[in-house]
MIZAZA-845296 format. One line per 8 residues: number of its first residue (from 1); for each residue x, y, z of N, C-alpha, C, O. Coordinates in steps of 0.001 Angstrom, whole numbers. Layout:
N
NUM) X/Y/Z/X/Y/Z/X/Y/Z/X/Y/Z  ... $
end
This chain:
284
1) 6481/-5621/4829/5673/-5507/3611/5144/-4082/3474/4558/-3557/4421  5336/-3449/2328/4741/-2118/2136/3221/-2176/2268/2557/-2979/1612  2682/-1313/3128/1250/-1242/3329/734/64/2728/1477/755/2030  -518/410/2987/-1098/1580/2335/-256/2848/2515/-27/3550/1529  215/3175/3719/1014/4403/3832/2266/4391/2967/2607/5407/2361  2954/3257/2901/4164/3189/2093/3844/3343/606/4594/3983/-133  2730/2755/173/2329/2884/-1226/1916/4317/-1530/2242/4844/-2594  1199/4955/-601/790/6338/-811/1997/7272/-799/2047/8223/-1579 $
9) 2964/7018/70/4197/7806/77/4909/7672/-1265/5407/8658/-1810  4957/6452/-1797/5575/6225/-3105/4823/6992/-4185/5440/7646/-5026  3492/6917/-4169/2682/7614/-5182/2952/9118/-5159/3180/9732/-6201  2923/9695/-3980/3139/11139/-3874/4550/11527/-4319/4755/12595/-4895  5513/10655/-4049/6874/10931/-4472/7055/10859/-5970/7891/11565/-6533  6262/9995/-6632/6367/9844/-8081/5715/10993/-8839/6171/11367/-9919  4647/11553/-8275/3828/12516/-9020/4627/13618/-9712/4464/13802/-10918  5480/14357/-9006/6132/15488/-9681/7193/15082/-10695/7614/15901/-11513 $
17) 7630/13830/-10651/8714/13392/-11526/8237/12578/-12728/8902/12548/-13763  7089/11921/-12589/6658/10943/-13588/5488/11431/-14438/5484/11239/-15654  4496/12060/-13807/3311/12500/-14551/3710/13548/-15588/4444/14491/-15294  3209/13358/-16803/3526/14270/-17901/4721/13844/-18732/5041/14484/-19733  5378/12777/-18329/6509/12265/-19105/6060/11120/-20013/5062/10443/-19764  6839/10940/-21068/6548/9889/-22040/7479/8698/-21839/8672/8859/-21584  6913/7507/-21958/7707/6288/-21809/8496/6067/-23095/7930/5711/-24128  9800/6281/-23021/10649/6156/-24198/11144/4736/-24398/11357/4297/-25528 $
25) 11327/4019/-23296/11895/2667/-23414/11495/1862/-22184/11338/2410/-21093  11335/572/-22371/10986/-337/-21284/11992/-1483/-21289/12216/-2118/-22319  12596/-1742/-20132/13549/-2842/-20005/13048/-3801/-18939/12943/-3441/-17767  12742/-5021/-19351/12320/-6061/-18419/13446/-7075/-18298/13837/-7699/-19285  13967/-7238/-17083/15091/-8152/-16872/14641/-9493/-16320/15320/-10506/-16491  13498/-9491/-15661/12994/-10747/-15092/11476/-10654/-15037/10921/-9768/-14388  10814/-11571/-15720/9347/-11540/-15787/8685/-12351/-14689/7463/-12302/-14544  9458/-13093/-13914/8884/-14026/-12949/8547/-13415/-11618/9134/-13785/-10602 $
33) 7603/-12474/-11599/7103/-11921/-10350/5903/-12753/-9883/5717/-13882/-10336  5100/-12204/-8990/3954/-12960/-8475/3051/-13407/-9619/2589/-14547/-9646  2804/-12501/-10562/2194/-12854/-11826/3185/-12447/-12910/3689/-11325/-12877  3478/-13316/-13860/4510/-13000/-14852/4208/-11701/-15608/3063/-11426/-15965  5251/-10919/-15840/5114/-9701/-16643/4812/-10107/-18078/5446/-11011/-18622  3835/-9432/-18691/3422/-9761/-20057/4606/-9716/-21017/5477/-8853/-20912  4621/-10665/-21957/5691/-10703/-22954/5708/-9465/-23836/6759/-9077/-24347  4539/-8838/-24017/4453/-7679/-24917/4358/-6356/-24156/3935/-5350/-24723 $
41) 4748/-6347/-22875/4623/-5116/-22098/5435/-3980/-22721/4980/-2837/-22753  6621/-4288/-23210/7463/-3248/-23798/6743/-2562/-24958/6729/-1335/-25052  6149/-3364/-25834/5462/-2801/-27000/4203/-2036/-26596/3859/-1034/-27223  3519/-2500/-25560/2291/-1832/-25122/2561/-462/-24507/1752/455/-24653  3697/-319/-23819/3965/905/-23080/4756/1946/-23862/4582/3145/-23647  5603/1509/-24746/6502/2444/-25427/5715/3544/-26143/4772/3271/-26885  6119/4779/-25908/5494/5930/-26549/4310/6506/-25812/3825/7576/-26178  3821/5823/-24769/2657/6325/-24039/3055/7427/-23051/4177/7465/-22545 $
49) 2110/8304/-22800/2279/9407/-21857/1684/8992/-20510/551/8516/-20442  2460/9177/-19441/1929/8909/-18096/1098/10117/-17673/1633/11194/-17410  -203/9924/-17613/-1114/11039/-17384/-1509/11203/-15919/-1705/12326/-15454  -1627/10103/-15194/-2035/10160/-13781/-1401/9011/-13024/-1021/8001/-13617  -1289/9165/-11718/-925/8056/-10837/-1927/8040/-9692/-1996/8986/-8907  -2698/6970/-9599/-3682/6805/-8543/-3262/5635/-7655/-2281/4944/-7931  -4018/5432/-6593/-3789/4292/-5709/-5116/3660/-5364/-6094/4365/-5117  -5164/2349/-5342/-6336/1610/-4856/-5814/544/-3920/-5171/-414/-4349 $
57) -6098/716/-2615/-5526/-197/-1636/-4007/-106/-1701/-3433/970/-1532  -3362/-1243/-1946/-1904/-1287/-2042/-1418/-1307/-3490/-240/-1553/-3749  -2321/-1048/-4429/-1947/-1018/-5843/-1702/414/-6295/-2507/1304/-6022  -593/632/-6983/-351/1877/-7706/-903/1723/-9111/-701/693/-9754  -1599/2745/-9587/-2242/2691/-10894/-1739/3857/-11733/-2048/5015/-11450  -967/3547/-12758/-425/4572/-13649/-1242/4589/-14930/-1237/3614/-15682  -1947/5691/-15188/-2705/5812/-16430/-1739/6211/-17546/-1074/7244/-17467  -1673/5386/-18573/-736/5584/-19678/-1528/5750/-20973/-2275/4856/-21370 $
65) -1360/6896/-21625/-2201/7291/-22755/-1438/7185/-24068/-307/7654/-24193  -2089/6557/-25041/-1602/6553/-26422/-2405/7617/-27163/-3536/7369/-27581  -1830/8780/-27319/-2571/9905/-27896/-2910/9672/-29365/-3979/10070/-29828  -2009/9033/-30094/-2251/8792/-31516/-3441/7864/-31730/-4262/8077/-32623  -3518/6827/-30894/-4623/5872/-31022/-5863/6333/-30274/-6954/5800/-30478  -5690/7332/-29403/-6829/7852/-28664/-7346/6920/-27590/-8543/6909/-27301  -6452/6130/-26990/-6915/5234/-25919/-5969/5317/-24734/-4845/5807/-24843  -6446/4832/-23613/-5668/4831/-22376/-5778/3471/-21712/-6781/2774/-21863 $
73) -4755/3104/-20987/-4756/1883/-20197/-4048/2161/-18889/-3612/3282/-18630  -3939/1133/-18069/-3395/1302/-16730/-2299/285/-16455/-2448/-904/-16739  -1200/771/-15898/-144/-108/-15404/-378/-292/-13909/-301/663/-13137  -663/-1525/-13510/-912/-1854/-12112/390/-2347/-11486/1004/-3295/-11976  799/-1705/-10414/2038/-2076/-9733/1731/-2389/-8278/1122/-1585/-7572  2160/-3570/-7837/2039/-3959/-6435/3449/-4205/-5916/4238/-4894/-6563  3768/-3651/-4762/5126/-3744/-4234/5405/-5050/-3515/6535/-5296/-3095  4388/-5892/-3367/4605/-7190/-2734/5129/-7039/-1318/4633/-6209/-556 $
81) 6126/-7835/-961/6687/-7795/387/7953/-6948/468/8270/-6408/1528  8676/-6828/-638/9978/-6145/-588/10175/-5194/-1753/11301/-4776/-2022  9100/-4842/-2452/9245/-4035/-3656/9418/-2554/-3388/8921/-2025/-2394  10132/-1891/-4289/10257/-432/-4279/10162/59/-5719/10480/-665/-6662  9725/1284/-5864/9625/1940/-7167/10311/3282/-7000/9794/4175/-6329  11497/3422/-7623/12331/4589/-7372/12574/5398/-8641/12697/4855/-9739  12640/6710/-8455/12993/7636/-9521/14506/7841/-9493/15070/8219/-8466  15158/7589/-10630/16610/7696/-10711/16982/8649/-11843/16918/8260/-13009 $
89) 17367/9879/-11533/17781/10807/-12591/19019/10315/-13332/19127/10478/-14548  19950/9716/-12597/21147/9118/-13201/21187/7668/-12743/21748/7349/-11695  20590/6801/-13538/20406/5418/-13113/21732/4669/-13061/22447/4617/-14062  22073/4089/-11910/23258/3245/-11839/22996/1921/-12548/21847/1620/-12873  24030/1126/-12795/23805/-193/-13392/22821/-1007/-12559/22836/-945/-11329  21977/-1762/-13229/20958/-2546/-12536/21587/-3658/-11708/22587/-4260/-12098  20971/-3918/-10548/21397/-5015/-9702/20596/-6271/-9968/19740/-6302/-10852  20877/-7298/-9202/20251/-8606/-9429/18745/-8574/-9250/18036/-9355/-9884 $
97) 18239/-7692/-8404/16808/-7674/-8105/16077/-6502/-8748/14921/-6230/-8422  16755/-5805/-9668/16126/-4698/-10395/15467/-5271/-11648/16113/-5478/-12675  14160/-5520/-11534/13475/-6322/-12551/12972/-5523/-13748/12846/-6072/-14843  12682/-4238/-13560/12084/-3474/-14651/12493/-2013/-14569/12532/-1431/-13485  12796/-1424/-15717/13069/7/-15823/12128/627/-16837/11915/69/-17913  11565/1773/-16503/10860/2605/-17469/11697/3855/-17679/11924/4615/-16737  12158/4077/-18900/12859/5313/-19232/11823/6341/-19638/11041/6110/-20561  11813/7488/-18945/10774/8497/-19127/11407/9817/-19553/12349/10301/-18925 $
105) 10876/10389/-20628/11379/11665/-21144/10357/12768/-20919/9154/12549/-21062  10849/13974/-20560/9955/15124/-20518/9930/15797/-21884/10550/15308/-22829  9218/16915/-21995/9057/17571/-23290/10387/18043/-23861/10520/18183/-25077  11370/18289/-23003/12671/18739/-23465/13655/17622/-23738/14814/17872/-24067  13189/16373/-23600/14067/15242/-23857/14928/14836/-22677/15817/13996/-22820  14680/15421/-21509/15433/15050/-20308/14907/13721/-19766/13698/13548/-19615  15785/12810/-19482/15378/11440/-19155/15625/11102/-17691/16635/11488/-17102  14670/10369/-17124/14837/9736/-15831/14465/8265/-15991/13870/7868/-16994 $
113) 14820/7474/-14999/14461/6058/-15004/13603/5764/-13778/13942/6154/-12661  12497/5078/-14001/11648/4583/-12932/11956/3098/-12794/11648/2314/-13692  12562/2705/-11673/13073/1336/-11511/12272/572/-10466/12078/1043/-9345  11808/-619/-10854/11089/-1523/-9949/12058/-2587/-9454/12648/-3331/-10238  12206/-2641/-8141/13109/-3601/-7491/12303/-4448/-6522/11480/-3919/-5776  12529/-5751/-6524/11756/-6638/-5650/12551/-7915/-5379/12431/-8882/-6131  13361/-7933/-4316/14195/-9104/-4036/13420/-10414/-3890/13901/-11463/-4317  12228/-10367/-3295/11511/-11620/-3046/10506/-11961/-4152/9923/-13045/-4146 $
121) 10307/-11054/-5086/9484/-11302/-6283/8028/-11626/-5976/7401/-12405/-6694  7486/-11036/-4917/6059/-11182/-4641/5253/-10009/-5185/4030/-9979/-5051  5930/-9049/-5793/5249/-7899/-6359/4668/-8212/-7730/4701/-9354/-8187  4136/-7182/-8378/3495/-7380/-9680/3588/-6101/-10500/3524/-4995/-9964  3741/-6273/-11808/3669/-5181/-12781/2814/-5704/-13926/3259/-6546/-14706  1585/-5204/-14027/616/-5752/-14969/-30/-4641/-15785/-274/-3545/-15280  -301/-4933/-17036/-964/-3978/-17912/-2446/-4308/-18014/-2820/-5473/-18148  -3296/-3270/-17951/-4732/-3454/-18139/-5236/-2437/-19147/-5021/-1240/-18961 $
129) -5902/-2877/-20210/-6447/-1941/-21191/-7792/-1355/-20793/-8393/-622/-21578  -8283/-1660/-19589/-9599/-1185/-19169/-9619/334/-19041/-8628/941/-18636  -10754/947/-19389/-10879/2392/-19187/-11193/2656/-17708/-11381/1723/-16927  -11246/3933/-17340/-11407/4287/-15932/-12701/3744/-15344/-12716/3295/-14198  -13782/3778/-16105/-15067/3304/-15601/-15060/1802/-15338/-15741/1319/-14434  -14283/1064/-16137/-14251/-395/-16012/-13173/-887/-15056/-13214/-2038/-14621  -12203/-28/-14721/-11066/-458/-13919/-11459/-1059/-12567/-10839/-2039/-12154  -12468/-517/-11851/-12830/-1141/-10569/-13254/-2599/-10695/-13249/-3327/-9703 $
137) -13618/-3034/-11890/-13998/-4418/-12101/-12837/-5341/-12395/-13035/-6537/-12609  -11629/-4806/-12410/-10446/-5639/-12637/-10401/-6737/-11567/-10699/-6464/-10404  -10038/-7966/-11933/-10046/-9070/-10958/-9258/-8797/-9681/-9614/-9309/-8619  -8201/-8004/-9763/-7396/-7731/-8580/-7947/-6585/-7730/-7488/-6374/-6608  -8920/-5847/-8252/-9430/-4670/-7551/-10878/-4803/-7086/-11283/-4143/-6129  -11658/-5647/-7750/-13101/-5634/-7511/-13511/-6135/-6136/-14607/-5818/-5675  -12659/-6911/-5466/-13021/-7413/-4142/-12537/-6544/-3002/-12714/-6899/-1837  -11924/-5404/-3317/-11366/-4549/-2274/-12450/-3751/-1569/-13442/-3351/-2179 $
145) -12250/-3525/-287/-13197/-2746/493/-13038/-1258/260/-12307/-828/-632  -13726/-483/1068/-13710/970/946/-12331/1516/1329/-11627/920/2144  -11953/2647/738/-10711/3310/1123/-10893/3953/2505/-11957/4505/2785  -9887/3892/3362/-10046/4432/4717/-10225/5941/4766/-10735/6469/5754  -9808/6655/3698/-9991/8105/3673/-11229/8519/2888/-11473/9710/2693  -12004/7551/2442/-13280/7848/1795/-14228/8446/2838/-14319/7930/3952  -14931/9522/2493/-15855/10132/3467/-16925/9174/3973/-17481/9383/5052  -17220/8128/3210/-18254/7184/3635/-17751/6184/4671/-18543/5489/5307 $
153) -16412/6113/4839/-15878/5189/5849/-15936/5860/7220/-15214/6821/7490  -16795/5342/8063/-16918/5860/9422/-17355/4721/10331/-17391/3560/9922  -17685/5068/11566/-18094/4038/12506/-19331/3292/12073/-19449/2088/12299  -20265/4008/11445/-21477/3348/10964/-21177/2314/9899/-21734/1216/9910  -20292/2667/8976/-19898/1720/7920/-19274/474/8551/-19631/-654/8210  -18347/695/9464/-17655/-425/10094/-18627/-1275/10905/-18528/-2502/10903  -19551/-642/11586/-20525/-1381/12397/-21428/-2229/11505/-21653/-3404/11793  -21950/-1642/10421/-22839/-2389/9525/-22142/-3594/8903/-22737/-4665/8781 $
161) -20898/-3422/8515/-20207/-4469/7766/-19525/-5512/8648/-18941/-6469/8140  -19596/-5331/9965/-19050/-6355/10849/-20137/-7146/11566/-19823/-8046/12345  -21405/-6835/11323/-22469/-7592/11983/-22411/-9048/11525/-22268/-9334/10336  -22524/-9947/12475/-22496/-11371/12174/-21112/-11940/11965/-20970/-13125/11664  -20073/-11108/12122/-18703/-11595/11909/-18134/-12073/13242/-17968/-11282/14171  -17840/-13357/13331/-17306/-13916/14575/-15787/-13867/14626/-15204/-14069/15691  -15133/-13604/13497/-13677/-13532/13469/-13177/-12354/14291/-13892/-11369/14471  -11953/-12454/14788/-11355/-11381/15576/-11261/-10112/14740/-11040/-10175/13531 $
169) -11428/-8962/15382/-11466/-7702/14662/-10159/-7444/13911/-10186/-6891/12811  -9032/-7827/14475/-7779/-7596/13738/-7747/-8425/12457/-7315/-7936/11414  -8195/-9659/12527/-8247/-10511/11340/-9162/-9910/10284/-8847/-9943/9095  -10288/-9362/10714/-11241/-8738/9790/-10627/-7497/9138/-10819/-7267/7944  -9895/-6703/9910/-9240/-5531/9330/-8215/-5937/8271/-8124/-5308/7217  -7459/-6971/8549/-6420/-7407/7612/-6998/-7973/6324/-6338/-7938/5285  -8215/-8492/6375/-8799/-9139/5194/-8949/-8178/4029/-8828/-8594/2876  -9207/-6913/4294/-9263/-5903/3247/-10546/-5840/2451/-10637/-5058/1505 $
177) -11548/-6640/2802/-12803/-6597/2046/-13851/-5689/2682/-14919/-5487/2103  -13566/-5140/3862/-14422/-4118/4470/-13777/-2751/4296/-14418/-1806/3836  -12507/-2653/4667/-11728/-1431/4456/-10331/-1864/4032/-9776/-2807/4596  -9761/-1185/3044/-8469/-1608/2502/-7311/-903/3195/-7467/169/3779  -6160/-1530/3113/-4919/-863/3474/-4528/-902/4928/-3484/-361/5293  -5339/-1530/5784/-5002/-1588/7211/-4202/-2872/7432/-4729/-3877/7908  -2915/-2813/7075/-2052/-3983/7201/-1663/-4250/8637/-2205/-3645/9562  -727/-5153/8817/-427/-5683/10135/53/-4624/11125/-414/-4581/12263 $
185) 972/-3782/10701/1479/-2740/11598/347/-1820/12036/166/-1549/13223  -412/-1346/11048/-1390/-293/11309/-2659/-829/11955/-3386/-73/12599  -2940/-2122/11794/-4066/-2721/12512/-3766/-2762/14013/-4611/-2394/14829  -2564/-3209/14369/-2191/-3237/15792/-2219/-1845/16394/-2721/-1656/17502  -1680/-865/15669/-1624/499/16189/-3011/1131/16286/-3313/1826/17256  -3854/889/15283/-5209/1458/15306/-6023/878/16452/-6746/1606/17133  -5912/-418/16666/-6668/-1047/17746/-6196/-543/19106/-6998/-390/20027  -4897/-284/19233/-4415/292/20492/-5023/1673/20708/-5520/1971/21794 $
193) -4985/2504/19693/-5513/3861/19829/-7002/3859/20159/-7498/4742/20858  -7706/2848/19641/-9140/2758/19899/-9456/2054/21208/-10614/2033/21627  -8441/1469/21873/-8655/770/23135/-9385/-547/22979/-10112/-966/23880  -9200/-1203/21847/-9914/-2452/21549/-8920/-3605/21480/-7913/-3519/20776  -9200/-4681/22208/-8325/-5849/22174/-8445/-6523/20799/-9558/-6702/20305  -7337/-6892/20185/-7372/-7428/18810/-8099/-8747/18663/-8480/-9116/17552  -8302/-9468/19757/-8995/-10756/19693/-10512/-10621/19803/-11218/-11623/19691  -11026/-9429/20014/-12465/-9213/20158/-13204/-9602/18881/-12828/-9146/17801 $
201) -14241/-10429/18973/-15016/-10755/17765/-15577/-9483/17130/-16163/-8644/17813  -15393/-9355/15839/-15790/-8118/15155/-17268/-7811/15333/-17649/-6651/15492  -18094/-8836/15308/-19528/-8630/15398/-20004/-8160/16757/-21160/-7760/16894  -19141/-8196/17771/-19535/-7761/19110/-19210/-6300/19385/-19559/-5775/20442  -18551/-5643/18451/-18206/-4242/18666/-19457/-3376/18581/-20253/-3505/17651  -19618/-2502/19552/-20746/-1574/19542/-20499/-480/18513/-19387/-334/18005  -21535/283/18210/-21381/1393/17283/-20357/2391/17809/-19551/2912/17038  -20378/2663/19104/-19441/3626/19684/-18001/3158/19520/-17114/3953/19209 $
209) -17772/1866/19732/-16399/1342/19584/-15983/1340/18114/-14818/1579/17799  -16924/1073/17221/-16619/1137/15789/-16269/2562/15378/-15399/2774/14534  -16945/3533/15974/-16632/4936/15670/-15220/5276/16123/-14488/5965/15414  -14835/4794/17302/-13466/5047/17773/-12448/4358/16868/-11388/4914/16582  -12767/3168/16427/-11825/2423/15601/-11681/3054/14219/-10563/3173/13716  -12774/3455/13602/-12690/4091/12284/-11847/5360/12361/-11026/5616/11480  -12046/6147/13405/-11256/7356/13575/-9785/7013/13798/-8902/7683/13262  -9522/5981/14583/-8139/5573/14857/-7445/5084/13590/-6265/5363/13379 $
217) -8169/4362/12755/-7600/3885/11495/-7158/5067/10638/-6034/5096/10138  -8052/6042/10474/-7715/7199/9643/-6540/7991/10237/-5632/8397/9512  -6566/8203/11542/-5514/8994/12171/-4166/8259/12104/-3133/8880/11856  -4179/6969/12321/-2937/6182/12278/-2325/6196/10885/-1127/6429/10730  -3160/5944/9862/-2654/5929/8491/-2174/7314/8062/-1149/7439/7391  -2915/8350/8447/-2507/9710/8083/-1163/10066/8717/-311/10670/8066  -972/9696/9978/303/9983/10636/1431/9202/9981/2535/9720/9815  1153/7950/9608/2188/7134/8964/2609/7743/7629/3795/7757/7299 $
225) 1650/8241/6870/1971/8880/5590/2845/10110/5824/3814/10334/5099  2497/10909/6840/3284/12104/7156/4709/11746/7544/5636/12513/7284  4891/10582/8167/6217/10158/8622/6971/9360/7555/8045/8820/7820  6404/9288/6351/7083/8589/5270/6915/7091/5290/7692/6365/4669  5889/6612/6013/5670/5173/6116/6557/4558/7185/7140/5260/8012  6649/3222/7154/7478/2472/8107/8559/1722/7347/8275/1055/6352  9781/1827/7806/10875/1049/7230/11346/65/8285/12082/424/9204  10912/-1184/8141/11341/-2237/9056/12488/-3033/8456/13387/-3473/9173 $
233) 12456/-3218/7128/13522/-3951/6453/13921/-3252/5165/14953/-2584/5108  13085/-3408/4109/13511/-2989/2785/12891/-1709/2273/13413/-1123/1325  11791/-1247/2862/11060/-170/2202/11822/1140/2192/12355/1576/3212  11865/1764/1012/12275/3160/859/11303/3801/-118/10708/3117/-951  11142/5128/-15/10259/5836/-922/10880/5991/-2294/11964/5473/-2562  10180/6714/-3166/10636/6873/-4550/11963/7608/-4641/12658/7518/-5653  12324/8351/-3567/13594/9072/-3555/14671/8339/-2770/15762/8868/-2561  14362/7116/-2334/15328/6327/-1577/15334/6586/-91/16140/5996/629 $
241) 14445/7465/400/14413/7801/1823/13617/6764/2619/12623/6227/2132  14060/6490/3837/13365/5565/4716/12194/6263/5400/12156/7488/5509  11239/5451/5859/10136/5977/6650/10453/5889/8133/11350/5154/8546  9698/6657/8941/10028/6751/10361/8844/6493/11282/8951/6719/12487  7711/6024/10745/6551/5833/11615/6832/4793/12692/6286/4882/13791  7687/3795/12386/7952/2736/13361/8500/3298/14680/8373/2666/15729  9107/4486/14621/9615/5102/15849/8490/5611/16736/8687/5834/17931  7295/5797/16146/6147/6319/16882/5210/5229/17381/4227/5528/18059 $
249) 5494/3981/17061/4551/2901/17380/4328/2777/18887/5272/2821/19676  3071/2622/19262/2731/2383/20653/2994/937/21048/3509/672/22135  2637/-10/20160/2735/-1421/20537/3470/-2282/19500/4122/-3258/19874  3382/-1949/18228/3921/-2849/17207/5420/-3088/17416/6199/-2148/17576  5804/-4374/17410/7200/-4813/17525/7834/-4380/18849/9047/-4189/18933  6993/-4228/19887/7497/-3791/21193/7170/-4823/22278/6947/-4461/23433  7141/-6102/21908/6801/-7158/22862/7728/-7107/24080/8952/-7058/23951  7110/-7119/25261/7863/-7100/26506/8270/-5725/26981/8654/-5562/28139 $
257) 8196/-4738/26117/8530/-3369/26517/7322/-2720/27191/6188/-3138/26953  7546/-1713/28021/6410/-1083/28718/5525/-300/27762/6011/401/26874  4223/-430/27956/3257/372/27203/3597/1844/27396/3903/2271/28510  3545/2619/26323/3895/4035/26403/2858/4848/27184/3109/5997/27549  1686/4241/27438/634/4943/28174/590/4527/29634/571/5380/30522  573/3192/29897/357/2732/31271/1543/1977/31868/1581/1759/33079  2500/1579/31055/3674/880/31566/3559/-628/31607/4547/-1309/31880  2365/-1176/31340/2199/-2631/31301/3009/-3208/30140/3009/-2625/29056 $
265) 3704/-4340/30334/4474/-4917/29237/3572/-5242/28031/2498/-5824/28183  4023/-4864/26862/3281/-5150/25635/3328/-6653/25373/4375/-7287/25496  2176/-7207/25010/2071/-8643/24758/2079/-8920/23259/1569/-8125/22470  2656/-10046/22876/2670/-10485/21477/1975/-11829/21361/2268/-12758/22113  1041/-11929/20401/392/-13192/20074/432/-13356/18554/864/-12453/17838  -16/-14497/18077/-73/-14755/16642/-1530/-14920/16231/-2267/-15714/16816  -1935/-14160/15219/-3285/-14261/14652/-3148/-14421/13144/-2572/-13567/12471  -3679/-15516/12622/-3602/-15745/11183/-2174/-15714/10664/-1913/-15168/9592 $
273) -1253/-16293/11415/166/-16370/11058/861/-15010/11041/1951/-14880/10484  239/-13996/11648/844/-12667/11739/973/-12282/13208/94/-12584/14015  2059/-11622/13548/2255/-11175/14922/1335/-10002/15250/1188/-9063/14469  726/-10087/16424/-136/-9020/16930/443/-8526/18247/881/-9322/19078  443/-7219/18434/971/-6609/19650/-124/-5762/20287/-824/-5018/19598  -272/-5880/21625/-1304/-5089/22295/-996/-4963/23776/-150/-5677/24316  -1696/-4045/24420/-1546/-3818/25862/-2768/-4418/26553/-3906/-4066/26242  -2519/-5325/27489/-3625/-5997/28177/-4386/-5045/29099/-5525/-5331/29468 $
281) -3785/-3934/29472/-4451/-2977/30364/-5245/-1931/29565/-6383/-1621/29919  -4665/-1395/28511/-5299/-302/27754/-6340/-788/26755/-7214/-23/26346  -6252/-2051/26363/-7170/-2579/25348/-8072/-3631/25947/-7600/-4587/26562  -9385/-3456/25767/-10366/-4339/26406/-11276/-4993/25359/-12164/-5769/25711 $
end
């Protein structure tokens, strides 16, 4: 499943190709994603200028401006479990899982296609007419926690927001209502770097351990972004390139293999129906 690094890699890849272009045409081939694509999406988007691309958690947010009407709205894109959003200068014929194309023209009339592909159809492409000030109140965004690269996210934040939480710290990280974007791969890796066992009740973490974990979260996600994200199955960036962070993993998907630090075999357990990997010696 694309997590925050993969979504951020996609966003950065789209910026130089998409921002400043006008949506000339919209082709929807299948509306049955996690939430059905609006019947009038084509009419809402056609002619709008893509002014910005932001990210909130795992959502890509494309600000699309209607200059004649003087209003702006947002296209919310979620990659689900198998989604990709690719820039195609010369778009090949669409395949069975290519659900949506945006044809984008620059000022000189040069066209590219932005193609959304999602074999398992757990992704989403939704239009919101909310302005920037109101967008955080969108039903899909308002319950999200702080961004991990926000200056306010630190050990103190994590310590305050985990008091009284008896759930395991990995489960709390995955929930996304304290800090967003720490998906399954990066939760296991961050906890390893911080030396914290994933089954530890969140409310029992000291301030010092929360400080180590907050730093580990930021460092892990930043390294993953630099490596182009993780490609375990389907993920590719906007240019079709795979990510390579999985080659750097200390514990994720390495059950039974020796810990890269101490040599103890990496253990695998299941938490909340998700696989967790950790070292019984390095993590306490």
